[in-house]
C-alpha positions in Angstrom: 0.0 0.0 0.0 1.4 3.4 -1.0 1.3 6.5 1.1 -1.3 8.0 -1.3 -3.5 4.9 -1.0 -3.2 5.0 2.8 -4.1 8.7 2.9 -7.1 8.2 0.6 -8.4 5.6 3.0 -7.6 7.4 6.3 -8.1 11.1 5.6 -11.9 11.0 5.2 -12.4 9.9 8.9 -9.4 11.6 10.5 -11.6 14.4 11.9 -14.0 11.9 13.4 -11.1 10.1 15.2 -10.1 13.5 16.6 -13.6 14.5 17.7 -14.0 11.1 19.5 -10.7 11.5 21.2 -11.6 15.1 22.2 -14.9 14.0 23.7 -13.2 11.3 25.8 -10.0 13.1 26.7 -11.4 16.7 27.0 -8.0 18.3 26.2 -7.4 19.3 22.6 -3.7 18.6 22.9 -4.3 15.1 24.3 -6.9 14.5 21.5 -4.4 15.6 18.8 -1.8 13.2 20.3 -4.3 10.4 20.4 -5.2 11.0 16.8 -1.6 10.9 15.8 -1.0 7.7 17.7 -4.0 6.0 16.0 -2.9 7.1 12.6 0.7 6.0 13.3 -0.5 2.6 14.4 -2.7 2.3 11.2 0.4 3.3 9.1 2.6 0.7 10.8 -0.1 -2.0 10.2 -1.0 -0.8 6.7 -0.5 -4.3 5.2 -3.4 -5.6 7.4 -5.7 -2.6 6.6 -6.8 -4.1 3.3 -8.1 -7.1 5.2 -10.5 -5.1 7.4 -14.1 -4.9 6.4 -14.5 -1.4 7.8 -11.3 0.6 8.4 -13.2 3.6 9.8 -15.0 1.5 12.4 -11.7 -0.3 13.3 -10.0 3.1 13.7 -12.8 4.4 16.0 -12.5 1.3 18.1 -8.7 1.8 18.3 -9.3 5.5 19.3 -11.7 4.5 22.0 -9.3 1.9 23.4 -6.3 4.2 23.2 -8.2 7.0 25.0 -9.5 4.7 27.7 -5.9 3.4 28.3 -4.8 7.0 28.4 -7.4 7.9 31.0 -6.4 4.9 33.1 -2.7 6.1 33.2 -1.4 8.2 36.0 -0.7 11.0 33.6 -4.4 11.3 32.7 -5.3 11.2 36.4 -3.5 14.5 36.7 -5.3 15.9 33.7 -8.7 14.9 35.1 -7.8 16.7 38.4 -6.8 19.8 36.6 -10.0 19.8 34.5 -12.3 19.1 37.4 -10.7 21.7 39.7 -10.7 24.5 37.2 -13.5 26.9 37.7 -13.8 30.4 36.3 -15.0 32.9 38.9 -16.5 35.2 36.2 -19.3 32.9 35.1 -22.3 35.2 35.1 -21.7 36.6 31.6 -20.7 33.1 30.4 -23.9 31.7 31.8 -26.0 34.3 30.1 -24.4 33.4 26.8 -24.9 29.7 27.4 -28.6 30.2 28.3 -29.2 31.8 24.9 -27.2 29.2 23.0 -28.8 25.7 23.0 -25.9 24.1 21.2 -23.6 25.0 24.1 -26.1 23.6 26.6 -26.5 20.3 24.7 -22.7 19.9 24.6 -22.6 20.6 28.4 -25.4 18.1 29.0 -23.6 15.5 26.9 -20.5 15.9 29.0 -22.5 15.1 32.1 -23.9 11.8 30.7 -22.5 8.5 31.9 -19.4 7.5 29.9 -21.1 4.9 27.7 -24.1 7.1 26.9 -21.8 10.0 26.1 -19.8 7.8 23.7 -22.9 6.4 22.0 -24.4 9.9 21.5 -21.1 11.1 20.1 -20.9 8.2 17.6 -24.6 8.2 16.6 -25.7 11.8 16.7 -22.5 13.6 16.0 -20.4 11.2 13.9 -23.6 9.7 12.4 -22.6 6.0 12.6 -25.4 3.5 12.3 -26.4 1.4 15.3 -24.8 -1.8 14.0 -21.4 -0.1 13.6 -21.7 1.4 17.1 -22.5 -2.0 18.5 -19.5 -3.5 16.8 -17.1 -0.7 17.9 -18.3 -0.8 21.5 -18.6 -4.6 21.6 -22.2 -4.3 22.7 -25.4 -5.8 21.3 -27.6 -3.7 19.1 -30.5 -3.5 21.7 -28.2 -2.3 24.4 -26.9 0.5 22.1 -30.5 1.6 21.3 -31.5 1.6 25.0 -28.5 3.6 26.0 -29.0 6.1 23.1 -32.7 6.4 24.0 -31.9 7.1 27.7 -29.2 9.6 26.8 -31.5 11.5 24.4 -34.2 11.5 27.0 -31.8 13.0 29.6 -30.6 15.6 27.1 -34.2 16.5 26.2 -35.3 16.8 29.9 -32.3 18.9 31.0 -32.5 21.2 28.0 -36.3 21.6 28.5 -35.7 22.4 32.3 -33.0 24.8 31.4 -35.0 26.8 28.9 -38.2 26.7 31.0 -36.5 27.8 34.2 -38.1 30.9 35.6 -40.9 30.8 33.0 -44.3 30.4 34.5 
């Protein structure tokens, strides 16, 4: 496989790999590193790529596994502490902007979902994978994916409705 052939296969979903890594790792820098690592692993195993039925799904699974491994490492524990302890004292203006922008609220609500639901929403509603592909990537059965997606969407809908109806009588 030539470099051009490899790039033609990998480049169409490179941004999806990054977005999944960003959703899991939070940090843009960590997500960029994860994306590079996944692409490097794919390049190093380019001879086997042609044997894969769905290279994109395989890459997303690699990304998920790489990010989970990263989160388990001590280095990531430090990152999680930094992210969870950071709080901007000047939030009133930010909160006003977020109240008027549903997209920001949805993103915030998605971040609060349980990990599995967050991942399924990312893959289905943002990356637009079908349920069978998600089930394969996450090594779950199709019904479990649908149930988790339904629960996640219900939570998002309820929280978004409560946010926008707050104070309205």
